[in-house]
C-alpha positions in Angstrom: 49.6 30.7 -58.0 45.0 30.2 -57.9 45.1 26.2 -58.1 40.9 25.8 -59.3 39.3 22.1 -59.4 37.4 21.7 -63.1 34.6 19.8 -63.0 33.7 17.6 -66.4 30.5 16.4 -66.6 28.4 16.4 -70.2 31.8 18.5 -72.0 34.5 16.0 -72.4 36.4 18.5 -74.7 39.3 20.9 -74.4 37.5 23.8 -77.3 35.2 26.1 -75.9 35.1 25.1 -72.4 34.3 28.2 -70.8 35.0 26.9 -67.2 38.4 25.3 -68.5 39.5 28.6 -70.3 38.9 30.6 -67.1 40.7 28.4 -64.6 43.8 27.8 -67.0 43.8 32.0 -67.2 44.6 32.3 -63.7 46.7 29.4 -62.7 47.0 25.7 -62.2 44.1 23.3 -63.2 42.9 19.7 -61.9 40.4 18.3 -63.6 37.8 16.1 -62.1 34.9 13.8 -63.3 32.2 12.6 -60.7 29.7 9.9 -61.2 26.7 11.6 -59.3 23.9 10.1 -58.4 22.0 12.9 -60.6 24.1 11.3 -63.1 22.8 7.7 -62.6 19.2 9.0 -62.4 19.6 11.4 -65.7 20.9 8.7 -67.7 18.2 6.1 -66.1 19.1 2.7 -68.5 20.1 4.7 -71.5 22.6 1.8 -72.4 24.1 3.0 -75.7 24.4 6.6 -74.2 26.3 5.1 -71.2 28.6 3.2 -74.1 28.9 6.7 -75.7 29.9 8.1 -72.4 32.1 5.3 -71.4 34.4 5.5 -74.7 34.1 9.3 -75.0 35.3 9.7 -71.1 38.3 7.2 -72.0 39.0 9.2 -74.9 39.5 12.4 -72.4 41.2 10.6 -70.3 43.6 9.7 -72.5 44.2 13.4 -74.3 44.3 14.3 -70.5 47.5 11.8 -70.5 49.4 12.7 -73.4 48.9 16.6 -72.1 50.8 15.0 -68.2 47.3 15.9 -66.9 46.0 13.7 -64.5 42.3 13.0 -64.4 40.8 12.3 -61.5 37.7 10.4 -61.4 35.2 9.7 -58.5 32.0 8.3 -58.1 29.6 9.8 -55.3 28.3 12.8 -54.2 29.3 15.3 -55.9 29.3 18.0 -53.3 31.0 15.8 -51.0 34.0 14.9 -53.5 34.5 18.4 -54.6 34.7 19.6 -50.8 36.7 16.5 -50.4 39.4 17.2 -53.0 39.6 21.1 -52.2 40.9 20.2 -49.0 43.7 17.8 -50.4 44.6 19.9 -52.5 44.5 23.2 -50.8 42.6 24.3 -54.1 41.2 28.0 -54.1 38.7 27.8 -56.9 35.9 25.2 -58.5 34.6 25.9 -62.1 32.3 23.7 -64.0 29.6 24.5 -66.3 25.6 24.8 -66.1 23.6 21.8 -66.6 19.8 22.0 -66.6 17.9 18.6 -65.9 16.2 19.6 -63.2 17.7 16.9 -60.8 21.4 18.7 -61.6 19.9 22.5 -61.1 18.8 21.8 -57.7 21.6 19.9 -56.9 24.2 22.3 -58.5 22.2 25.1 -56.8 23.2 23.7 -53.3 26.4 23.0 -54.3 27.7 26.7 -55.3 26.2 27.8 -51.5 28.0 25.2 -49.5 30.8 25.4 -51.0 31.1 28.9 -51.2 30.4 28.5 -47.3 33.6 26.7 -47.0 35.9 29.9 -48.6 36.1 28.6 -52.2 36.0 30.9 -55.1 33.1 28.8 -56.9 31.9 29.7 -60.5 29.3 27.9 -63.2 29.6 28.9 -66.9 27.6 28.2 -69.8 29.4 25.6 -71.8 26.3 23.5 -74.0 24.2 25.7 -74.8 23.7 28.8 -77.5 22.3 31.2 -74.6 21.6 30.3 -70.9 17.9 29.7 -71.1 16.9 32.5 -68.5 18.6 34.7 -70.8 16.0 35.3 -73.9 12.4 36.7 -73.0 9.9 38.5 -75.1 9.1 42.0 -74.5 6.9 41.6 -71.6 9.8 39.7 -69.8 8.0 36.1 -70.3 9.6 33.2 -71.7 8.5 32.3 -75.9 6.7 29.6 -76.5 6.5 30.0 -79.9 10.0 28.7 -81.6 9.5 30.6 -84.7 9.3 33.8 -82.3 12.2 32.5 -80.1 14.2 32.1 -83.0 13.8 36.2 -84.6 15.4 36.8 -80.6 18.0 34.4 -81.2 18.9 36.1 -84.2 19.4 39.3 -82.3 21.3 37.9 -79.8 25.2 37.7 -80.1 26.5 33.8 -80.0 29.7 34.3 -77.9 32.7 33.2 -80.1 34.1 30.1 -79.0 37.1 29.8 -76.8 40.1 28.4 -77.8 41.6 25.2 -76.3 43.7 26.5 -73.3 47.5 25.8 -72.8 47.2 23.5 -69.2 49.2 23.4 -66.2 48.7 20.8 -64.0 49.6 19.8 -60.4 52.6 17.9 -59.8 51.1 16.0 -57.2 49.0 12.4 -58.6 46.3 10.6 -56.0 44.2 7.9 -57.0 41.8 7.5 -59.5 39.2 5.2 -60.8 39.6 3.7 -64.4 36.7 4.2 -66.3 35.3 0.3 -66.1 35.0 0.6 -62.5 32.4 3.6 -63.1 30.3 0.4 -64.2 28.1 1.5 -67.0 25.6 -0.5 -67.8 26.2 -1.4 -71.1 26.1 -4.5 -73.5 29.7 -5.2 -74.5 28.7 -7.2 -77.2 27.4 -3.6 -79.1 31.3 -2.3 -79.3 32.0 -3.7 -82.4 29.5 -3.0 -84.0 28.6 0.6 -82.4 33.0 1.3 -83.2 32.1 0.8 -87.0 30.0 3.7 -86.8 30.6 6.0 -84.3 33.6 8.0 -82.7 33.3 9.1 -79.4 35.4 11.7 -78.0 36.3 15.4 -79.0 38.7 14.4 -81.9 35.9 12.1 -83.9 32.7 15.0 -83.1 36.0 17.6 -84.4 36.5 15.4 -87.8 32.9 14.4 -88.4 32.0 18.3 -88.2 34.7 19.3 -90.4 33.5 16.5 -93.0 30.2 17.4 -92.9 30.9 21.0 -93.1 32.8 20.4 -96.4 30.3 18.3 -98.3 26.8 18.1 -97.4 26.1 21.0 -94.6 25.9 23.0 -98.7 22.7 21.0 -99.0 21.2 20.3 -96.5 18.2 22.0 -96.6 17.1 20.2 -99.4 18.4 16.4 -98.4 17.9 16.1 -95.0 14.6 14.3 -94.3 16.1 12.2 -97.1 16.6 8.8 -95.1 18.0 6.9 -97.7 21.9 6.2 -97.8 23.0 7.5 -100.8 21.6 10.7 -99.4 23.1 11.2 -96.5 22.9 15.2 -95.6 22.7 14.1 -91.8 25.8 15.5 -89.3 25.7 12.2 -87.4 27.0 14.2 -84.8 23.8 14.4 -82.3 25.9 11.9 -79.9 28.9 14.1 -79.4 26.2 17.0 -79.4 24.4 15.4 -76.8 27.3 14.7 -74.8 29.5 17.7 -75.1 32.2 16.4 -77.4 31.5 19.4 -79.3 30.9 23.3 -78.7 27.8 24.1 -80.4 28.6 27.8 -80.5 32.2 26.6 -82.3 29.4 24.9 -84.8 27.5 27.6 -84.8 30.4 30.2 -85.3 32.3 28.0 -88.0 29.1 27.3 -90.4 28.4 31.2 -89.7 31.7 31.3 -91.9 30.4 28.7 -94.5 27.4 31.1 -95.0 29.4 34.0 -95.3 31.7 32.9 -97.8 29.2 32.0 -100.1 27.2 33.9 -102.6 24.9 31.0 -103.6 21.6 31.6 -102.0 21.0 27.4 -101.7 24.2 27.6 -99.6 23.1 30.2 -97.7 19.5 28.9 -96.6 21.1 25.2 -95.7 23.7 26.4 -93.5 20.8 28.8 -91.9 18.4 25.7 -92.0 21.2 24.2 -89.8 21.6 26.6 -87.6 17.9 26.8 -87.1 18.6 23.3 -85.7 20.9 24.1 -83.5 18.5 26.8 -82.1 15.6 24.7 -81.8 17.8 22.4 -78.9 18.6 25.6 -77.0 15.0 25.5 -77.4 14.5 22.2 -76.3 16.3 23.3 -72.8 14.9 26.8 -72.9 11.3 24.8 -72.3 13.3 22.3 -69.6 14.5 25.1 -67.8 10.9 27.0 -67.5 8.5 24.1 -67.3 10.3 21.5 -66.3 7.0 19.4 -66.1 7.6 18.9 -69.8 9.6 15.2 -68.9 6.7 13.4 -68.1 3.7 15.9 -68.3 1.6 17.1 -71.5 2.4 21.3 -71.3 -1.3 21.4 -72.7 -2.3 19.8 -69.8 -6.0 19.4 -71.2 -4.4 16.1 -72.8 -3.9 14.6 -69.4 -7.9 13.5 -70.1 -6.7 12.1 -73.5 -8.2 8.7 -74.2 -5.1 6.8 -74.4 -6.4 2.9 -74.9 -3.5 1.5 -77.3 -2.3 -2.3 -75.7 0.7 -3.6 -74.6 1.3 -6.1 -77.7 0.9 -2.8 -79.7 3.4 -1.5 -77.7 5.8 -4.4 -78.2 5.3 -4.7 -81.8 6.3 -0.7 -82.3 9.6 -1.2 -80.0 10.5 -4.4 -82.4 9.7 -2.8 -85.5 7.0 -5.3 -86.1 4.1 -3.1 -86.8 3.4 -4.2 -90.9 3.9 -0.9 -91.9 8.0 -1.0 -93.6 8.9 2.5 -92.6 8.0 2.3 -89.0 9.8 -1.2 -88.9 12.7 0.3 -90.2 13.4 3.2 -88.1 12.8 1.1 -85.1 15.2 -2.0 -85.9 17.6 1.3 -87.4 17.3 2.5 -83.8 17.5 -0.7 -81.9 20.8 -1.7 -84.2 22.4 1.7 -84.6 21.1 3.6 -80.7 20.3 6.7 -83.9 17.7 7.5 -86.0 17.2 9.7 -88.9 14.7 13.1 -87.9 11.7 12.1 -89.7 11.9 8.5 -89.6 11.8 9.8 -86.0 8.9 11.8 -86.4 7.1 9.0 -88.5 7.1 6.2 -85.9 6.8 8.3 -82.9 3.5 9.5 -84.8 2.8 6.4 -85.2 2.8 5.1 -81.8 0.7 8.1 -80.4 -2.1 8.5 -83.0 -2.2 4.9 -85.0 -2.0 3.0 -81.5 -3.3 5.8 -79.1 -0.2 4.7 -76.9 0.5 7.4 -74.6 3.6 9.4 -75.7 5.5 9.1 -72.1 6.0 5.3 -73.3 7.4 6.1 -76.2 9.8 8.6 -74.4 10.8 5.7 -72.3 11.5 3.3 -75.2 13.5 6.4 -76.6 15.9 7.3 -73.5 16.6 3.3 -73.6 17.4 2.7 -76.6 18.9 6.4 -78.0 23.0 7.0 -78.2 22.3 10.6 -78.6 19.7 10.7 -75.9 19.7 14.0 -74.1 16.6 14.7 -71.4 15.2 18.0 -73.1 15.1 17.2 -76.4 13.5 13.7 -75.8 10.8 15.2 -74.4 10.2 18.5 -76.4 10.2 16.0 -79.9 7.5 13.5 -77.9 5.5 16.4 -77.1 5.9 18.0 -80.1 4.7 14.9 -82.4 1.5 14.2 -79.8 0.7 18.1 -80.1 0.8 18.3 -76.2 3.7 21.1 -76.7 3.5 24.7 -76.1 4.6 25.0 -79.6 3.5 21.3 -81.3 2.4 19.8 -84.4 -1.3 19.6 -83.8 -2.5 16.4 -82.7 -4.4 16.6 -86.1 -1.3 16.5 -88.4 -1.2 12.9 -88.7 2.1 11.4 -90.5 1.1 8.5 -92.9 3.8 6.2 -92.8 3.6 5.0 -96.7 3.3 8.7 -98.2 6.2 9.3 -96.5 8.3 6.4 -97.4 7.1 6.9 -100.9 8.0 10.5 -101.2 11.3 10.4 -98.5 12.9 7.2 -100.1 10.8 6.8 -103.3 13.3 3.4 -104.6 13.0 1.8 -100.9 16.6 1.5 -100.0 16.2 2.2 -96.6 13.6 -0.4 -96.1 15.7 -3.2 -98.0 18.6 -1.7 -95.8 16.8 -2.3 -92.4 14.2 -4.6 -93.3 15.7 -7.1 -95.4 12.9 -10.0 -95.6 11.5 -7.0 -97.5 14.5 -6.9 -100.4 13.3 -7.8 -103.1 10.2 -6.3 -103.9 9.8 -3.4 -106.2 10.4 -0.1 -105.6 6.5 0.1 -106.6 4.8 -2.6 -104.0 8.0 -2.0 -100.6 6.1 0.6 -99.2 3.0 -1.6 -98.8 3.2 -4.8 -99.6 0.1 -6.0 -98.0 -1.4 -4.5 -101.6 1.4 -6.5 -103.5 -0.1 -9.0 -105.9 0.5 -12.7 -104.7 3.0 -13.9 -108.0 5.2 -10.5 -106.7 5.4 -11.5 -103.3 6.5 -15.4 -103.9 9.6 -13.7 -106.3 10.3 -11.7 -103.4 10.2 -14.9 -100.6 7.3 -12.9 -98.6 4.7 -14.5 -96.7 2.2 -12.0 -95.6 1.7 -13.0 -91.9 4.5 -15.8 -91.7 8.0 -13.5 -93.0 6.7 -10.3 -92.1 4.0 -9.2 -90.5 0.6 -7.3 -91.8 0.0 -4.0 -90.6 -1.3 -3.9 -87.4 -4.0 -1.8 -88.2 -5.5 0.1 -90.7 -3.7 3.5 -91.5 -7.3 4.9 -92.6 -8.9 3.1 -89.8 -6.3 4.7 -87.6 -6.4 7.7 -88.7 -10.5 8.1 -87.6 -10.0 6.7 -84.8 -7.1 9.0 -83.4 -9.7 12.5 -84.7 -12.7 11.1 -83.6 -10.6 10.8 -79.7 -9.1 14.1 -80.4 -12.9 16.2 -81.0 -14.4 13.9 -77.6 -11.0 15.6 -75.7 -11.7 19.5 -77.5 -15.3 19.0 -76.3 -14.2 18.0 -72.7 -12.2 20.5 -72.8 
């Protein structure tokens, strides 16, 4: 009987796990998790996402324990540890799902080649994307550079049906293994109580959250997903689970399509299609990461390397801490700091504010998000920032500058999102909470707001910032 080592990475789940399914179909399985130098580099200082990984790994280990299967946890060089385990257990094969971050891709190629030289059957699978990035090309055989064309192409392709969780047969022997705690993920322990009140890492938590979303919010996702007030939660809250691989995007795709196919209501069909488009947008991020790996820290529109970024360190710090004087921007940055997450539309607004109002390089914002996001994902983070900054291959043009006041008034007219995250403004009426600097002094006194003391004045005037940004952009285009 074949014995296969299955190397788990950003895919700590049993359902729709191609490497695990194929290994289980041919014999015994030895599940392994290795914290490698490539992982340490990819996660960097991303403490919230390490908190998620820590607890997701614990949940996965407990689930395997309940099945009588030991998860072997190791730390170090992936190639060396896999070779050592193969010798120890006389394994015949090593299976794992692909990773697409540049460091992982390069190391995986080396790992596969050298393990095969040892006589092992080494196979890799597409476990975390709808499509392998190199499988979607235009009519000339080149990568797509516009999402709409990419999206239309994917709709012509077949998303593989998700695989069920297999019946597992483990080996009888056990061996020493590290505990999850011994991996020493660096995150603040004082997060645990609050994070656990809003997040449930692990496969089971992700599946429960997805089923809850499908039954309700998915049905009106298209029309309400941009509303960031708490009374309109038309968001899935699944981005950390997707980023960590706790849930399969292929399973989400097919179950969402079943909802769409079962409904005769155009509104429901449009909402589901809008959600499916977001799953494809995530794939497009990895697509860009594979074809254009410089996306992580270099503008894909290379002329932006000459852009006159001249923002200040003080403004960057005030943006990071949610003290810009713009209530929506500050609410978003404080939500991020408290929860590790930020509503998608607000994410775009705060990013635009940093790059275009403050003329601070998008890489500074990307780095802060890497350190702050519980759903940190290298591909999505890079593409999102390049999109907002106008430096990507299919990005919002630089001259599209989000107005944080108008965005707040449109998508949270009552100001409830601001009241939640900027409580010092909570007593202001809805007509003034979006721009307190225009509030009559008497109303400010009634609301216990002292501009410059209890809440900062705007660090820059919106109209002035907009003119400055457009002037800088126009000068850049002249150089081009």
